[in-house]
C-alpha positions in Angstrom: 0.0 0.0 0.0 3.0 2.3 0.5 3.8 4.3 -2.6 5.9 7.3 -3.7 3.7 10.1 -5.1 5.2 12.4 -7.8 3.4 15.0 -9.8 4.9 17.1 -12.6 3.2 20.3 -13.7 4.9 21.4 -16.9 3.5 24.9 -17.3 1.2 27.2 -15.5 -0.1 30.4 -17.1 -2.6 32.4 -15.2 -3.9 35.8 -16.0 -6.2 36.7 -13.2 -8.8 39.5 -12.9 -7.7 41.9 -15.5 -10.3 44.7 -15.1 -11.2 47.8 -16.9 -13.6 50.5 -15.6 -15.7 52.0 -18.3 -18.0 54.7 -17.0 -19.0 52.7 -13.9 -19.2 49.4 -15.9 -16.3 47.1 -14.9 -15.2 44.5 -17.3 -13.0 41.7 -16.0 -11.4 38.6 -17.5 -9.4 35.6 -16.5 -7.5 33.0 -18.4 -5.9 29.9 -16.8 -3.9 27.5 -19.0 -2.2 24.5 -17.6 -0.3 21.4 -19.0 0.2 18.3 -16.9 1.9 14.9 -17.0 0.0 12.4 -14.9 1.5 9.0 -13.8 -0.6 8.4 -10.7 -1.1 4.7 -11.5 2.6 4.2 -10.4 3.2 1.6 -13.1 6.2 1.4 -15.4 4.2 -0.8 -17.8 1.8 2.1 -18.7 2.3 5.4 -20.4 1.8 8.8 -18.7 -1.3 10.8 -19.4 -0.6 14.2 -20.9 -3.2 16.9 -21.3 -3.7 20.7 -21.2 -6.7 22.5 -19.8 -8.0 26.0 -20.4 -10.4 28.0 -18.3 -11.6 31.4 -19.6 -13.8 33.8 -17.6 -15.4 37.1 -18.7 -17.4 39.2 -16.3 -19.2 42.5 -16.0 -20.0 44.5 -12.9 -22.1 47.6 -12.3 -23.4 49.4 -9.2 -26.6 51.3 -9.5 -27.5 54.3 -7.1 -24.9 52.9 -4.6 -27.5 50.3 -3.5 -27.7 47.6 -6.1 -24.7 45.6 -7.4 -25.0 43.5 -10.5 -22.3 40.9 -11.4 -22.4 38.4 -14.2 -19.4 36.1 -15.1 -19.5 33.6 -17.9 -17.0 30.7 -18.1 -15.7 28.2 -20.7 -13.8 25.2 -19.4 -12.2 22.7 -21.7 -9.4 20.2 -22.3 -7.4 20.7 -25.5 -8.7 18.4 -28.2 -12.0 17.8 -26.6 -13.9 18.5 -29.8 -14.4 15.6 -32.1 -12.6 17.5 -34.9 -11.5 21.0 -35.8 -14.8 21.9 -37.5 -17.0 21.0 -34.6 -17.9 22.9 -31.4 -19.0 21.9 -27.9 -21.7 23.7 -25.9 -19.5 24.6 -23.0 -20.4 28.1 -22.0 -21.8 28.2 -18.4 -22.7 30.9 -15.9 -20.0 30.7 -13.2 -21.4 33.6 -11.2 -24.5 35.8 -11.7 -26.0 37.6 -8.8 -27.5 40.8 -7.5 -26.5 42.3 -4.2 -28.6 44.8 -2.3 -26.6 47.0 0.0 -28.4 48.3 3.1 -31.9 48.4 1.5 -34.2 51.0 3.1 -31.3 52.0 5.4 -31.4 48.7 7.2 -28.0 47.3 8.4 -27.7 44.3 6.2 -26.7 43.3 2.7 -28.4 40.6 0.6 -26.8 38.6 -2.2 -28.9 36.3 -4.4 -28.1 34.2 -7.4 -25.0 32.1 -8.3 -21.8 33.0 -6.5 -18.5 31.7 -5.0 -18.4 31.0 -1.3 -15.0 31.6 0.2 -14.4 31.6 3.9 -11.3 31.6 6.0 -8.5 29.3 4.8 -10.9 27.6 2.3 -10.7 24.4 4.2 -14.5 24.2 4.7 -15.8 26.4 1.9 -13.7 27.5 -1.1 -13.9 28.2 -4.8 -11.3 25.6 -5.8 -9.4 28.0 -8.0 -6.9 25.5 -9.1 -9.5 23.4 -10.9 -10.2 24.1 -14.5 -13.9 24.5 -13.7 -14.1 25.9 -10.2 -16.9 25.8 -7.7 -19.9 28.2 -7.3 -23.2 27.8 -5.5 -26.9 28.8 -6.2 -28.5 30.5 -3.2 -28.8 33.6 -1.1 -26.5 35.2 1.5 -27.2 37.8 4.0 -24.4 40.0 5.5 -25.9 41.0 8.8 -24.8 44.2 10.6 -21.8 44.8 8.3 -21.1 48.2 10.0 -21.2 47.0 13.6 -21.1 43.2 14.2 -20.8 41.6 10.8 -21.7 37.9 10.2 -23.0 35.9 7.3 -26.1 33.8 7.0 -26.5 31.7 3.8 -28.8 29.2 2.2 -27.5 27.2 -0.8 -29.1 24.7 -3.1 -26.7 22.1 -4.4 -29.0 19.7 -6.1 -32.7 19.9 -7.1 -34.5 17.2 -8.9 -37.7 19.2 -9.6 -38.0 20.6 -13.1 -39.4 24.0 -13.7 -43.2 23.9 -14.3 -44.4 26.7 -16.4 -48.1 25.9 -16.2 -49.2 23.8 -13.2 -51.7 21.1 -13.9 -52.5 18.1 -11.8 -53.2 16.0 -14.9 -50.0 17.0 -16.7 -47.7 17.2 -13.7 -48.9 14.9 -10.9 -47.4 15.9 -7.6 -45.5 13.1 -5.8 -46.6 11.5 -2.6 -43.1 11.9 -1.1 -40.7 14.9 -1.0 -38.5 15.0 -4.1 -34.8 14.5 -3.5 -32.8 17.7 -3.1 -29.6 18.8 -1.3 -29.5 22.1 0.6 -27.0 23.7 2.9 -27.8 26.4 5.5 -25.0 28.1 7.5 -23.5 30.9 9.5 -20.0 32.5 9.4 -18.5 35.0 11.8 -15.0 36.5 12.3 -13.8 37.7 15.7 -10.8 40.0 15.9 -9.2 39.0 19.2 -6.3 41.4 18.8 -4.2 42.9 16.1 -2.2 39.6 16.1 -4.9 37.0 16.3 -8.3 36.2 14.9 -11.0 33.5 15.4 -13.4 32.4 12.6 -16.5 30.5 13.5 -18.5 28.5 10.9 -21.6 26.3 11.3 -23.7 24.7 8.6 -26.5 22.1 8.2 -26.7 19.8 5.3 -30.1 18.4 4.4 -30.0 15.8 1.6 -33.3 13.9 0.9 -32.3 10.9 -1.2 -34.8 8.0 -1.5 -34.5 4.7 -3.3 -36.7 1.6 -3.5 -34.7 0.1 -0.7 -35.5 3.0 1.7 -34.5 6.4 2.9 -30.8 7.4 2.9 -31.4 11.0 4.0 -28.4 12.9 5.2 -29.1 15.3 8.0 -25.7 16.6 9.3 -24.4 19.5 11.3 -20.8 20.8 11.1 -19.4 23.1 13.7 -15.9 24.5 12.8 -13.4 27.1 14.0 -10.2 28.6 12.7 -7.7 30.4 14.9 -5.1 32.7 13.3 -2.1 33.8 15.3 0.8 36.0 14.3 3.7 36.4 16.8 6.5 38.2 15.1 8.4 35.7 13.0 6.1 32.9 14.1 2.6 32.4 12.6 0.1 29.6 13.4 -3.2 28.3 12.2 -5.3 25.9 14.2 -8.5 24.5 12.8 -11.0 22.1 14.3 -14.4 20.8 13.3 -17.0 18.3 14.5 -19.8 16.7 12.5 -22.9 15.0 13.9 -26.3 14.0 12.7 -27.8 11.1 10.8 -27.2 9.3 7.5 -30.3 7.2 7.1 -30.4 5.0 10.2 -26.7 5.5 11.0 -25.5 8.1 13.5 -22.7 10.5 12.4 -19.8 11.5 14.7 -16.6 12.7 13.1 -13.9 15.3 13.6 -11.2 17.3 11.8 -8.1 18.7 13.6 -5.4 20.8 11.9 -2.3 22.5 13.4 0.3 24.3 11.3 3.1 26.8 12.0 5.5 28.9 10.0 8.7 30.5 11.1 10.4 33.3 9.1 14.2 33.2 9.1 15.4 36.1 7.0 14.6 35.1 3.4 13.5 31.5 4.3 10.1 30.5 5.6 10.1 27.1 7.5 6.8 25.3 8.1 5.3 22.1 9.5 1.9 20.8 10.3 -0.5 17.9 10.8 -4.1 17.3 9.5 -6.2 14.7 11.1 -9.5 13.7 9.5 -11.3 10.9 11.3 -12.3 7.7 9.6 -14.7 4.8 10.2 -13.3 1.5 11.5 -14.7 -1.9 10.3 -16.1 -2.5 13.8 -17.9 0.8 14.2 -21.7 1.0 14.1 -21.6 4.8 13.5 -20.3 6.8 10.6 -17.1 8.4 11.8 -15.6 9.7 8.6 -15.2 13.4 8.3 -16.7 14.8 5.1 -14.6 17.6 3.6 -17.2 18.3 0.8 -17.0 22.0 0.0 -13.4 23.1 0.7 -10.5 23.7 -1.6 -8.8 20.4 -0.7 -6.0 21.0 -3.3 -4.5 23.6 -0.9 -4.1 21.2 2.0 -3.7 17.5 1.2 -1.0 17.5 -1.4 -0.8 18.9 -4.9 -1.1 15.4 -6.4 -4.9 15.7 -5.9 -5.2 12.2 -4.6 -7.3 13.4 -1.7 -9.6 16.1 -3.1 -12.8 13.9 -3.0 -12.8 13.2 0.7 -14.0 10.7 2.1 -14.2 8.6 -1.1 -10.4 9.0 -1.9 -9.5 7.7 1.6 -11.8 4.7 1.4 -13.8 6.2 4.3 -10.8 5.4 6.6 -9.9 9.1 7.2 -6.6 10.8 6.6 -3.6 11.7 8.7 -1.3 14.1 6.8 2.1 15.0 8.4 4.0 17.6 6.4 6.9 20.0 6.3 7.7 22.8 3.9 10.3 25.4 3.1 10.0 28.6 1.0 12.9 30.7 -0.2 12.4 34.2 -1.7 15.5 36.3 -2.3 15.3 40.0 -1.3 13.9 42.3 -4.0 13.0 39.3 -6.2 9.7 38.5 -7.8 10.5 34.7 -7.8 10.4 32.2 -5.0 11.4 28.6 -4.6 9.5 26.1 -2.4 9.4 22.5 -1.4 6.9 20.4 0.6 6.9 16.9 1.9 3.8 15.0 2.9 3.4 11.6 4.7 -0.1 10.3 4.2 -1.7 7.7 6.5 -5.3 6.5 7.0 -6.9 7.5 10.3 -8.2 3.9 10.6 -6.5 0.8 9.4 -7.5 -0.7 6.0 -7.7 -4.4 5.3 -5.6 -5.1 2.2 -5.9 -8.5 0.5 -3.8 -10.0 -2.3 -3.9 -13.3 -4.2 -1.0 -14.5 -2.2 -2.6 -13.4 1.1 -6.4 -13.6 0.7 -6.9 -13.1 4.4 -5.2 -9.7 4.1 -3.2 -7.4 6.4 -4.2 -4.2 8.1 -2.3 -1.2 6.7 -2.5 2.5 7.4 0.1 4.1 5.1 -1.0 5.6 1.8 2.4 7.0 0.7 4.5 10.1 0.5 4.5 13.2 -1.8 7.4 15.6 -2.6 6.5 18.9 -4.2 9.1 21.1 -5.8 8.2 24.5 -7.4 
């Protein structure tokens, strides 16, 4: 089960948020172009996968009477050569963001944002736009910024999946209404920042996931709460981030009880930044009657669990056994230079042991090491 993980990214070209203000209308654009060599099967008998991806975004923004903000951003995401031939086209244009934001309507102390938008909180461990991905993440929903001028915090309601189709003209005979609620997935949450001092900050996040999923075999509804906190500390040359989260609720008839704990620190030594940390995501053992696997569903996992992207779909990528990630990194940036050099080493383990069977050993052995990853850039 132990393997060496190596990823080579050949080129990265990213033009981000080039904007032009035209009489109050703001036009912005973004192009991300990336080529990769992928040998994540770790086999010398196969050839590497090579591909290039392109993400293009074009947006327009306008504020009316200092109270209404309109923002629309279209996106095209593709892999080079995706079309069947050079004279064909794919329908690939999508609305990445499109929302209206009301700022303190009627003089009340809140802002309201509704439509499709990115959700980006804290370190992006729990909610992030996944900027590295050639598509990126956005949500449909509504967000309220409560008391932005005095005690700001966010309330949000997001719709992730809805099986109902739009009915233009309701008719019982044409569109019979079902006896049971139709499957849908929604997320409701709260986010608040507390400035403890000029050197430290605490972020608090809580959200509830309600997924009504029914099959002929029964009800597999997910009803789960997540409570999370992030502490930021800056003590001169030493900086720290501590994050913790607990999930509880029900998945069908199974109780949920899982946790995440992350500790990291960086120390600046002249032109060198030294760092180390540990991420613990709980898993479910073979003998547990509960679901103990932490579900990191909406975060930018590429930022935290290695650039190889072996652990971006958590918990599926960890076989529901959880993840223990021990890492160290170093960054060097010469004085008055626009360039920097960095290296990071990860040691990946499962939080719970996994039974691995082979032809030679059908009874299997319990293992808990996924492998190591070395990143140089």
